[in-house]
C-alpha positions as CSV (number, residue, x, y, z in Angstrom):
1,M,174.2,63.0,126.5
2,R,175.2,59.5,125.2
3,T,178.1,58.4,124.9
4,H,178.5,57.4,121.0
5,E,176.4,61.0,120.3
6,L,179.3,62.6,122.6
7,V,182.2,61.0,120.5
8,L,180.0,62.0,117.5
9,Q,180.0,65.5,117.7
10,W,183.9,65.3,119.4
11,I,184.4,63.5,115.9
12,E,182.5,66.1,113.6
13,K,183.8,69.1,115.5
14,Q,187.6,67.7,114.9
15,L,186.6,67.2,111.0
16,S,184.7,70.8,111.1
17,D,188.2,71.8,112.9
18,G,190.3,70.5,110.3
19,D,192.7,68.0,112.8
20,L,190.6,64.8,111.6
21,T,190.3,64.3,107.7
22,L,187.8,61.3,106.0
23,G,191.2,58.2,106.4
24,G,192.1,59.3,109.4
25,R,193.0,57.1,112.6
26,L,191.1,58.9,116.0
27,P,192.7,58.3,119.0
28,G,193.6,55.1,120.4
29,E,191.0,54.1,123.2
30,R,193.1,54.1,126.0
31,A,192.9,57.5,125.1
32,M,190.0,58.7,123.7
33,A,188.6,57.5,126.5
34,E,190.7,60.2,128.8
35,Q,189.8,62.4,126.6
36,L,186.6,62.7,126.8
37,Q,186.0,61.3,130.6
38,V,184.8,58.5,129.3
39,S,185.1,54.7,130.5
40,R,186.6,52.6,127.4
41,T,184.2,50.3,127.9
42,S,182.1,53.2,126.6
43,V,185.0,54.8,123.9
44,R,184.7,50.5,122.5
45,E,180.6,50.6,122.6
46,A,180.7,54.3,120.9
47,V,183.3,53.2,117.6
48,R,180.8,50.0,117.6
49,I,177.9,52.1,116.5
50,L,179.3,54.5,114.3
51,E,180.6,51.4,112.3
52,A,177.4,50.3,111.9
53,M,176.5,53.2,111.2
54,G,178.7,53.8,108.7
55,V,181.1,56.4,110.3
56,V,184.2,54.9,110.8
57,R,185.8,51.5,110.0
58,A,187.8,49.8,113.2
59,G,190.7,47.7,112.7
60,V,192.4,44.6,114.6
61,G,196.2,43.8,114.6
62,S,199.4,46.2,112.9
63,G,199.4,47.6,110.1
64,K,198.3,49.7,107.6
65,D,194.6,48.8,108.3
66,A,194.7,48.9,111.8
67,G,193.1,51.0,113.9
68,T,190.0,53.2,113.5
69,V,189.4,55.3,110.4
70,V,187.1,57.8,109.7
71,I,185.5,56.8,106.5
72,A,182.2,58.7,105.7
73,E,181.9,62.4,107.4
74,P,179.2,62.5,109.4
75,G,177.6,65.7,108.2
76,S,177.3,62.9,105.0
77,A,174.2,61.8,103.3
78,L,171.8,61.6,106.1
79,G,171.5,64.4,109.0
80,S,173.1,62.9,112.6
81,T,170.0,62.2,113.8
82,L,168.2,60.3,112.2
83,R,171.2,58.1,112.3
84,L,171.7,58.4,115.6
85,H,167.4,57.0,115.6
86,V,168.9,54.5,113.5
87,A,171.7,53.1,115.6
88,T,169.9,53.7,119.0
89,R,166.6,51.0,117.9
90,H,164.0,54.3,117.7
91,L,163.0,54.6,114.6
92,P,159.1,53.5,114.0
93,V,159.3,50.1,113.3
94,A,156.0,51.1,110.4
95,D,159.1,53.7,108.8
96,I,161.1,51.0,109.0
97,V,159.4,48.9,106.7
98,E,157.6,51.9,104.3
99,T,161.1,53.3,103.8
100,R,162.9,49.7,103.2
101,V,160.5,49.2,100.8
102,L,160.9,52.5,98.6
103,L,164.5,52.5,98.9
104,E,164.7,48.8,97.9
105,S,162.3,47.8,95.7
106,W,163.2,51.3,94.2
107,A,167.3,50.0,94.4
108,A,166.2,46.1,92.4
109,G,164.9,47.4,89.3
110,R,167.4,50.1,89.2
111,A,171.1,47.2,90.0
112,K,173.1,46.9,87.7
113,L,174.7,44.0,86.0
114,G,178.6,43.3,86.6
115,V,179.1,45.1,89.8
116,P,181.0,44.2,92.5
117,A,177.7,44.4,95.2
118,L,175.7,41.4,93.1
119,D,178.7,39.2,93.7
120,E,179.0,40.1,97.3
121,A,175.5,39.3,97.8
122,A,175.4,35.9,96.5
123,A,178.4,35.8,98.1
124,L,176.5,36.7,101.5
125,L,173.6,34.6,100.2
126,D,175.9,31.2,100.4
127,Q,177.3,32.0,103.8
128,M,173.3,32.0,104.8
129,D,172.3,28.6,102.9
130,D,175.6,27.3,106.1
131,N,172.3,27.0,108.4
132,P,174.0,30.0,110.5
133,D,172.8,30.9,114.3
134,I,169.9,33.2,114.1
135,D,172.2,36.6,115.3
136,T,174.7,34.6,112.4
137,F,172.0,34.6,109.4
138,L,170.3,38.4,110.4
139,A,174.1,40.6,110.0
140,L,174.0,38.2,106.9
141,D,170.1,39.2,105.4
142,A,171.5,43.3,106.5
143,Q,174.1,42.6,104.7
144,F,172.6,41.5,101.5
145,H,169.7,43.4,101.3
146,V,172.6,46.9,101.2
147,A,174.6,45.4,99.0
148,L,171.3,45.2,96.4
149,A,171.0,48.4,97.4
150,R,174.1,49.8,95.8
151,A,173.9,47.6,93.0
152,A,171.8,50.0,91.3
153,G,175.1,53.3,92.2
154,N,173.2,55.7,93.7
155,T,175.2,56.8,96.7
156,V,172.2,58.9,98.2
157,V,170.6,55.3,98.9
158,S,173.1,53.4,99.4
159,A,173.7,55.2,102.1
160,M,169.8,55.0,103.0
161,M,170.7,51.5,103.1
162,A,173.9,51.4,105.2
163,S,172.4,53.9,107.6
164,L,169.5,51.8,108.3
165,R,171.2,48.5,108.4
166,G,171.5,48.3,111.9
167,A,167.8,49.1,113.6
168,I,167.3,46.0,110.8
169,E,169.1,43.6,111.7
170,N,167.7,45.0,115.5
171,Y,164.5,44.5,114.1
172,A,164.2,41.4,112.6
173,M,165.6,39.9,116.3
174,E,163.0,41.5,118.0
175,L,160.9,39.7,115.8
176,T,161.9,36.4,116.0
177,G,160.9,35.7,118.4
178,N,156.9,36.1,117.3
179,L,158.0,33.3,114.7
180,P,156.3,29.5,114.4
181,D,159.0,27.6,112.8
182,W,162.4,29.9,112.6
183,N,163.5,27.0,109.8
184,A,160.9,27.1,107.7
185,T,160.9,31.3,108.0
186,S,164.7,31.1,107.0
187,G,164.6,28.9,104.7
188,R,161.4,30.4,102.8
189,L,163.9,33.5,102.9
190,R,167.3,31.6,101.8
191,A,164.7,31.1,98.8
192,E,164.0,34.4,98.1
193,H,167.1,36.3,97.9
194,R,167.8,33.4,95.0
195,A,164.3,33.9,93.4
196,I,165.7,38.3,93.9
197,L,168.9,38.2,93.2
198,A,168.3,36.0,89.6
199,A,165.8,38.7,88.8
200,V,168.6,40.5,88.9
201,N,171.1,39.2,86.7
202,A,168.2,38.6,84.4
203,N,168.5,41.8,84.3
204,D,164.3,41.8,85.0
205,G,164.1,44.3,87.1
206,G,159.5,44.6,87.3
207,R,159.9,41.5,88.4
208,A,163.2,41.7,90.7
209,A,161.3,45.0,92.8
210,D,158.6,43.2,93.0
211,L,159.7,40.4,94.8
212,V,161.9,42.5,97.2
213,A,158.5,44.0,98.2
214,A,157.0,41.4,98.8
215,H,159.6,39.5,100.8
216,I,160.0,42.6,103.0
217,K,156.3,43.2,103.5
218,G,155.9,39.1,104.5
219,F,158.9,38.2,106.7
220,Y,157.3,41.8,109.5
221,R,153.4,40.3,108.8
222,E,154.5,36.4,109.0
223,A,156.2,37.8,112.5
224,G,152.8,39.2,113.8
225,L,152.6,43.5,112.5
226,G,149.0,43.8,111.2
227,S,148.7,46.3,108.5
228,D,149.2,49.1,110.4
229,H,152.9,48.7,110.7
230,V,152.5,47.3,106.6
231,P,151.8,49.1,104.3
232,R,149.5,47.5,100.8
């Protein structure tokens, strides 16, 4: 059993036994390592994965926001198996593409105007315009798509997109090596992001849905994935 699976299993047991509640803090890194008989490095990696999965939020420093806080029950919204597969990149890329198209086009078509998620999406686009390195750009890109999905107001879709975030980012990173010109691609992606958000803000759900579907498919096709991986 991988360390993050062990930590997730431990959190689930703590929750079911009532020893840990939502909003509760995990033990410190050293204490958890001793309790689970794993290295502190392994605990740190497990917490990073669990944070990407949306199960915990890791704070730094001191005060009320410090420590690792449980923000979602591992059994809610999605099963543990799916989230673990997502976090460890075991899902087929074709399934990721198809699921993204289904979820994100639906969400873009139903995004609600004036919600905080759209302000967050706009701020993320501004950060992408600052020409960050590829890793940072792809992280911001994944956050943008998750924020856009949240704007639809469907908690299950939001949870699914949050769980897929790590897989979206990881697969995109792996595929950038296939792109002939990253600067040209990133410029096109930024322009497409702006067009999607503009359609949402114009309350044109049909156009927003079409644009986001074309945007997702276009990136994977440009990265060299054939029709077996990218839906029509």
